N, C-alpha and C positions, 0 to 999 in steps of 0.2 A: 562344892566337893564333887558333885556329879559331873559338872562341866570339866573339872580337872581330870577326872577319870576318863571322860570321853575324849579329851584332848590327847592324853597319853595313849589311849587305845588307837586313835586315828594315826598318831605319829608312828606307833609300833607297826600298824598295818601298812603304812606307806613305806617304812623301812624294809619290811619283809617283802613287799611287792617289788621294791627296787632290786632286791637280791635275786628274787625268783623270776622276774620278768625276763623273757627271752630277749637277747640282743640280736643284732643283724647277723644273718647266717653267712657262711663263706659262699662265694659265688665264683663261677668260672672267670678267669682273668684277674683274680685277686693276687696280690703279692704279700707274702707273710715274711717279715724280717724279724729274726730273733737274735738276741744277744744272750749268751749263756756263760756261766762258769762251769767248766767240766773237769772231772777227774778221770784221767787216763790210767787205768789199772791193768797192766799187762798180765796175762795168764801164761807166762813164758815157759817154754820147754826147749831144750836144745840137745844137740848131739855132742859127740866128743870133739875136743880141741885137737886138731891134727896139724902137726908142724913138720916141715921138711928136715929139721935138724934133730928132733927128738921123737918123731913118729906120733902116734896117738897117745894123748895124755889122759884120756878117759874123763875129762872134766867138762862140766856143763856151766852155763851162765844163767843169770837171772837179770831181769830188767826192772829198774825202779819205776814207780808211778810218778805222775806229775799232775798238778792242778793249774789250769790256764784258762784264759778267756777264749770264746769261740763265737764266730758269726755264721749264721746259716740263713739261706734264702729259699723260700718255697714259692713256686708258681702253681696256682690252682688251675688244672686243666678242666675241671668240672666242680660241682659242689662237693664231690666225695674224693676225687683223685687229684693228687698234686705231685710235683717233682721238687725234691729238696737237694740243694748243694750245700755242703758243709765245709767251712773254711776255718783254718786255724793251724797252729803248730805247737808242738810240745818239745821238751828237752829231757833226755833220758840218760841215765848212767847204766851201762852194762857191767855187771859184777860177776866175778868168778864165784862159784859155789863153794870151792875148797882149794887146798893147795894144788898148784900145778907142777909140783916137783921141785926138788932142791936146785936143779940146774937152772931153772927159770926164776928161782926165788919163791918164797911163800906169798901167794897172792891173797889167801884168806878171803875176806869179803871186800877187798879193795876194788875200786873202779878200774876196769881194764880198757873200757871204751866210753867216751862221751860223744853224744850225737844229738843234733836237732832233727825233728821228724815233722815232715809236711805231708798230711794224709787227706787230701781232698776226696770227698766221698759223695756220690750221687745216688739217691734213693728214690724209688717210686712209692708214694704213700697212699694209703686208703684211710680216709677220715670217716668214722662211723656215724657221727651225729652232728652234721653241719649246722643244724638249727638249734642245737642245745648250747647252754652256757658252758658245759663240760664236754669237750670234744676229743675223745680218745682216737688214736691212729696207730697203724702199724706200717712198716716200710721194709723194703728190701732193695738192694742195689749193688753197686760195685765201688771198690776203693782202690786208689793208687797211692802208694806211700813212697815218698822220696826222702832219703836220709842225706843230711848235709852238715858241714862243719864238724866232721868226725875228727876225733883226736884221741891220743893215748896219754892220760895224765902222767906227769913226770914221777909221781910217787906210786905208780901202779906196780912196780917191781919188774916190769918187762920193757918199759919204754927206754929209748935212748935217742940221742941226737940223730935225726934223719929217718927215724922209724915212721911208718905211715899205716893208716887203716882206712878201709872203705867198706861201706855196707851196700849191698845190692838193693835196688829198688824192688818194690813188691806190688803185684796185682792180686786182689782177693775180693771175696764177697762180703757184704755187710747186711746186717739185719737190725731193726729198731722197733721199739714200742715207745709211745709217749702220749701226752695229753696236754691240750690247751685249755686253760680255764679263763673264761672271759671276765674282764673287769668292766668294760663298756663296749660300745660298738666297734672300737678299733684296737684297744689295748687288751692284752691277755698275759697270763703267767704260763710258763711252759716247764714241764718236767719230761726228760727224755733219757732213754737207755739204749745204747747200741752195743753190738758185738761186731768186731771187725777182724777179718782174717788177714793177718800180716805175717809173711814168712820172708826171711832174709838170710843171706850168708855174709858173714864178716870176714874180710880178707886183711890180714895183718902182715906187713913186710918189715922185718927187722934187719939192721945192719950187723947185728950180732950173729956170727956164723953158727953159734950153738943153737940158735932158735931158727934162723932163716925165715921163711914165710910160713904163715899159719892161716887156717880158716876154721870157721865153726858155723854150722847151720842153726838157726834159731827161729822157733815159732813164737811170735810175740802175742798175737791174738788177744788184744785188750778188750775189756768191758769199759765203756765210756759212759759215765753218768753225768748228766747236765741238768742245771736248773737256771732259769732266767726269765726274761720278759720279752714280749714281742709286740709288734704292731702290724696291722693290716693296712695296705695301701691299695 
């Protein structure tokens, strides 16, 4: 009985030690590769929809969120400082907030623009506890956002054959907080939150002379929450 209790105690102590024992720290020259699932949640705000045919319609737009995979690569400049490049793209629908007037038809909450978004982001990170199993960090940097494959859905209420839409590219600042939780010497779990400044102008050109060309400024400014797994090389 005593030997059984001693065995259980030793096994418990060994398990606890394995959890609490520090793993190898980050070092200068390390590469950290993370794969995440991210949710891009735009905090969108926009100005009025201005058309050459109808003037200002006083309507705003909102941008849908999207959940996609993401890859990021960090190079450690030192034990505490690293540079991270974030790669991935998301797909968003731009929706009207309310009716854009009887002449253009009732848009309601219909999609008026569909677009894919490529937002490579480069941040400089500071890792607070490179020797710990739990390694929080903060980062700040710059984002470039490229919009592509823009289209106006046929059921949007404004689209017609030959109509075109284009969203301007955007440069903006980015900020992040996150944490790596070590599983062993090389593998870790990652949780990350970013705020990205994305401002664009949508240009719409219709063959319908009642509408003509139109444009609207939009501040997308998403919060990007990610969770995933990483490996050090």
